[in-house]
C-alpha positions as CSV (number, residue, x, y, z in Angstrom):
1,M,-1.6,-13.0,16.4
2,T,-4.8,-11.1,15.8
3,P,-7.7,-12.2,17.9
4,A,-10.6,-13.8,15.8
5,N,-13.1,-11.2,16.9
6,A,-10.8,-8.2,16.2
7,S,-12.2,-5.6,13.8
8,P,-10.4,-5.6,10.5
9,V,-8.0,-2.8,9.6
10,V,-9.5,-2.6,6.1
11,R,-13.0,-3.6,5.0
12,A,-14.3,-3.2,1.4
13,E,-18.0,-3.9,0.8
14,G,-19.2,-3.9,-2.9
15,V,-16.7,-1.3,-4.1
16,H,-17.3,0.0,-7.6
17,K,-15.2,2.4,-9.7
18,S,-15.6,3.5,-13.2
19,F,-13.6,5.9,-15.5
20,G,-16.1,7.2,-18.0
21,R,-17.8,4.2,-19.5
22,T,-15.1,1.8,-18.4
23,E,-16.0,-0.1,-15.2
24,V,-12.7,-0.9,-13.5
25,L,-13.9,-2.2,-10.1
26,K,-17.1,-4.3,-10.2
27,G,-18.0,-5.0,-6.6
28,I,-14.9,-5.7,-4.5
29,D,-15.4,-7.3,-1.1
30,L,-12.2,-7.8,1.0
31,T,-11.1,-7.6,4.6
32,V,-7.6,-7.2,6.0
33,A,-6.8,-8.0,9.5
34,A,-4.4,-6.2,11.9
35,G,-0.8,-7.4,11.1
36,E,-1.9,-9.1,7.9
37,V,0.1,-8.8,4.7
38,M,-2.3,-9.1,1.7
39,C,-0.8,-9.4,-1.8
40,L,-2.9,-8.5,-4.7
41,V,-1.9,-10.0,-8.0
42,G,-3.4,-10.1,-11.5
43,P,-2.8,-8.8,-15.0
44,S,-2.4,-5.2,-15.9
45,G,-5.7,-3.5,-16.1
46,S,-7.5,-5.8,-13.6
47,G,-8.1,-3.0,-11.1
48,K,-5.5,-3.7,-8.4
49,S,-3.8,-0.3,-8.4
50,T,-7.1,1.5,-8.6
51,F,-8.5,-0.4,-5.7
52,L,-5.4,0.5,-3.6
53,R,-5.8,4.2,-4.5
54,C,-9.5,4.0,-3.5
55,I,-8.4,3.0,0.0
56,N,-6.9,6.3,0.8
57,H,-9.3,8.3,-1.4
58,L,-6.9,9.2,-4.1
59,E,-9.8,7.8,-6.3
60,T,-13.3,8.2,-5.3
61,I,-15.5,5.2,-5.4
62,D,-18.9,5.1,-7.2
63,A,-20.6,2.7,-5.0
64,G,-20.0,0.5,-1.9
65,R,-18.1,1.3,1.2
66,L,-14.5,1.4,2.2
67,Y,-13.5,1.4,5.9
68,V,-10.1,1.8,7.5
69,R,-10.0,1.0,11.2
70,G,-13.8,1.2,11.3
71,E,-13.9,4.6,9.7
72,L,-15.7,5.2,6.5
73,I,-13.1,6.6,4.1
74,G,-13.8,9.9,2.2
75,Y,-17.4,10.1,3.4
76,E,-19.7,10.4,6.3
77,E,-23.2,9.1,6.7
78,R,-25.8,11.5,7.9
79,D,-29.5,10.9,8.1
80,G,-29.2,7.8,6.0
81,R,-27.3,9.5,3.2
82,V,-23.6,9.6,2.3
83,H,-21.8,13.0,2.2
84,Q,-18.2,13.6,0.9
85,L,-15.9,14.8,3.6
86,T,-14.0,18.1,3.5
87,D,-10.6,18.1,2.0
88,A,-9.2,18.7,5.6
89,A,-11.1,15.7,7.0
90,I,-9.9,13.4,4.1
91,A,-6.3,14.6,4.7
92,R,-6.7,13.7,8.4
93,Q,-7.8,10.1,7.3
94,R,-4.8,9.8,5.0
95,R,-2.3,10.5,7.8
96,G,-2.8,6.9,9.0
97,I,-2.4,5.3,5.6
98,G,1.2,5.2,4.1
99,M,1.5,4.7,0.3
100,V,4.5,3.8,-1.7
101,F,4.1,4.1,-5.4
102,Q,5.8,2.5,-8.5
103,R,7.7,5.8,-9.1
104,F,9.4,7.2,-6.0
105,N,8.0,10.8,-6.2
106,L,10.7,12.2,-4.0
107,F,11.3,15.9,-4.0
108,P,14.4,16.3,-6.2
109,H,15.6,19.5,-4.5
110,M,15.6,17.9,-1.0
111,T,18.0,15.5,0.5
112,A,16.8,12.0,1.7
113,L,16.6,13.3,5.2
114,E,14.6,16.4,4.2
115,N,12.2,14.3,2.2
116,V,11.5,12.0,5.2
117,M,11.2,15.1,7.5
118,E,8.7,17.1,5.3
119,A,5.3,15.6,6.0
120,P,5.7,15.2,9.8
121,V,6.7,18.9,10.0
122,L,4.1,20.1,7.7
123,V,1.1,17.8,8.4
124,R,1.8,16.5,12.0
125,K,3.3,19.8,13.1
126,E,6.2,18.0,14.7
127,S,9.2,20.1,15.6
128,K,12.1,20.0,13.2
129,A,14.3,18.6,15.8
130,E,11.9,15.8,16.5
131,A,11.2,15.1,12.8
132,R,15.0,15.0,12.1
133,E,15.7,12.6,14.8
134,R,12.9,10.2,13.7
135,A,13.9,10.6,10.0
136,Q,17.5,9.7,10.8
137,A,16.2,6.5,12.7
138,L,13.9,5.7,9.8
139,L,16.7,6.0,7.2
140,A,18.9,3.7,9.3
141,R,16.0,1.3,9.6
142,V,15.9,1.0,5.7
143,G,19.7,0.7,5.4
144,L,20.4,4.3,4.4
145,A,22.0,5.9,7.5
146,G,25.0,7.0,5.4
147,R,22.9,8.6,2.7
148,A,20.8,11.1,4.7
149,G,22.5,14.1,3.0
150,S,22.2,12.6,-0.6
151,Y,19.8,14.0,-3.1
152,P,17.5,11.7,-5.1
153,S,19.6,12.1,-8.3
154,Q,22.6,10.8,-6.3
155,L,20.8,7.6,-5.2
156,S,20.0,4.3,-7.1
157,G,16.4,3.4,-7.8
158,G,16.4,0.9,-4.9
159,Q,17.7,3.5,-2.6
160,Q,15.1,6.1,-3.7
161,Q,12.4,3.6,-3.1
162,R,13.7,2.9,0.4
163,V,13.7,6.6,1.1
164,A,10.1,6.6,-0.1
165,I,9.3,3.8,2.3
166,A,10.9,5.7,5.2
167,R,9.0,8.9,4.2
168,A,5.7,6.9,4.4
169,L,6.7,5.4,7.8
170,A,7.4,8.9,9.1
171,M,3.7,9.6,9.4
172,R,3.3,6.6,11.8
173,P,0.8,4.8,9.6
174,A,-1.5,2.0,10.9
175,L,-1.6,0.7,7.3
176,M,0.9,0.6,4.5
177,L,-0.1,0.4,0.8
178,F,2.4,-0.6,-1.9
179,D,1.7,-0.2,-5.5
180,E,4.0,-2.4,-7.4
181,P,7.0,-1.0,-5.5
182,T,9.7,-2.9,-7.4
183,S,8.3,-2.6,-11.0
184,A,10.4,0.4,-11.9
185,L,13.7,-1.1,-10.5
186,D,16.5,-2.9,-12.3
187,P,16.4,-6.6,-11.2
188,E,19.5,-6.4,-9.1
189,L,17.9,-3.7,-6.9
190,V,14.5,-5.4,-6.2
191,G,15.8,-7.5,-3.3
192,E,16.9,-4.6,-1.2
193,V,13.4,-3.1,-1.3
194,L,11.7,-6.5,-0.6
195,D,14.0,-7.0,2.4
196,V,12.7,-3.8,3.9
197,M,9.2,-4.9,3.3
198,R,9.9,-8.2,4.8
199,A,11.2,-6.5,7.9
200,L,8.0,-4.4,8.2
201,A,5.9,-7.5,7.9
202,D,8.1,-9.2,10.7
203,E,7.3,-6.1,12.9
204,G,3.6,-6.6,12.4
205,M,2.8,-3.8,10.0
206,T,-0.5,-4.2,8.2
207,M,0.3,-4.2,4.5
208,I,-1.6,-4.4,1.2
209,V,0.9,-5.1,-1.6
210,V,0.2,-4.9,-5.4
211,T,3.0,-7.0,-6.8
212,H,4.2,-9.3,-9.5
213,E,6.8,-10.8,-7.1
214,M,5.4,-14.2,-6.5
215,G,8.3,-15.3,-4.4
216,F,7.7,-12.4,-2.0
217,A,4.0,-13.2,-2.0
218,R,4.6,-16.8,-1.2
219,E,7.2,-16.1,1.5
220,V,5.7,-13.0,3.2
221,G,2.0,-12.8,2.3
222,D,-0.5,-14.0,4.8
223,S,-3.3,-13.9,2.1
224,L,-3.2,-13.6,-1.7
225,V,-6.0,-12.2,-3.9
226,F,-6.0,-12.7,-7.6
227,M,-7.9,-10.0,-9.4
228,D,-9.1,-9.9,-13.1
229,G,-11.6,-7.8,-14.9
230,G,-12.4,-5.8,-11.8
231,V,-13.4,-8.7,-9.7
232,V,-11.8,-10.9,-7.1
233,V,-11.5,-14.2,-8.9
234,E,-9.8,-16.2,-6.2
235,S,-8.3,-15.6,-2.8
236,G,-6.7,-17.7,0.0
237,T,-3.4,-18.3,1.5
238,P,-0.4,-17.9,-0.9
239,A,0.4,-21.6,-0.7
240,D,-3.2,-22.5,-1.7
241,V,-3.6,-20.0,-4.4
242,L,-0.2,-20.4,-6.0
243,G,0.0,-24.2,-5.4
244,S,-3.5,-25.3,-6.2
245,P,-5.5,-22.5,-7.9
246,R,-9.1,-23.4,-8.3
247,H,-10.0,-21.1,-11.1
248,A,-9.0,-21.5,-14.8
249,R,-8.2,-17.7,-15.0
250,T,-5.9,-18.0,-12.0
251,R,-4.1,-21.0,-13.4
252,A,-3.7,-19.2,-16.8
253,F,-2.2,-16.1,-15.2
254,L,0.2,-18.0,-12.9
255,G,1.3,-20.1,-15.8
256,K,2.5,-16.9,-17.5
257,V,4.3,-15.4,-14.6
258,A,5.7,-18.5,-12.9
């Protein structure tokens, strides 16, 4: 249980983002507490994935502030002005933020074990022995102890996504971001990935999950945010938002996905 006065892990203040003349985020204000699982839902094009990518500076914001564990992401303030950080400083910030994408993005020429070991060795400068031991433990944690020597082409989509989760965990993140992690999977493989995510939530991992899996949001989420048109339309507990949506846009969306 997070103390009421604890600093949030993520704090977004008036976040704006445009691509050319298209304004995708129109002033997002959100906070995510330590250990919280926040689910972001909404129609395609509502800005959910863009917001997620802004949190670890894969996309630069045009206005506002984004903080992770109290640290301004991508920028530093000096003399009342904001300056972009160096690439090395941004890479350091990203070490504490794990991200799992729709597509698995595994290195095809590496085994599952090698995929999980890669970043700790290259980025965290861990020894290969230490990285191998942790990678083996993480693959076991996601139910793939027996597939460490398999290449991505030899794994199902669900197995590849579980390797991708293990790879993100290998960097010992304080925050995990999931961008529709089951949308590219066949329906029968969705459950095995959601089970791993449930286990992470039970262990107290702070998570922001862009998802269309309303059952997962209801069962695992601590908070649910409905976005549409680049704004937060409605937020609250999953039971409140899914059971008694206040806004007509939320009701219309949930009526289509229920």
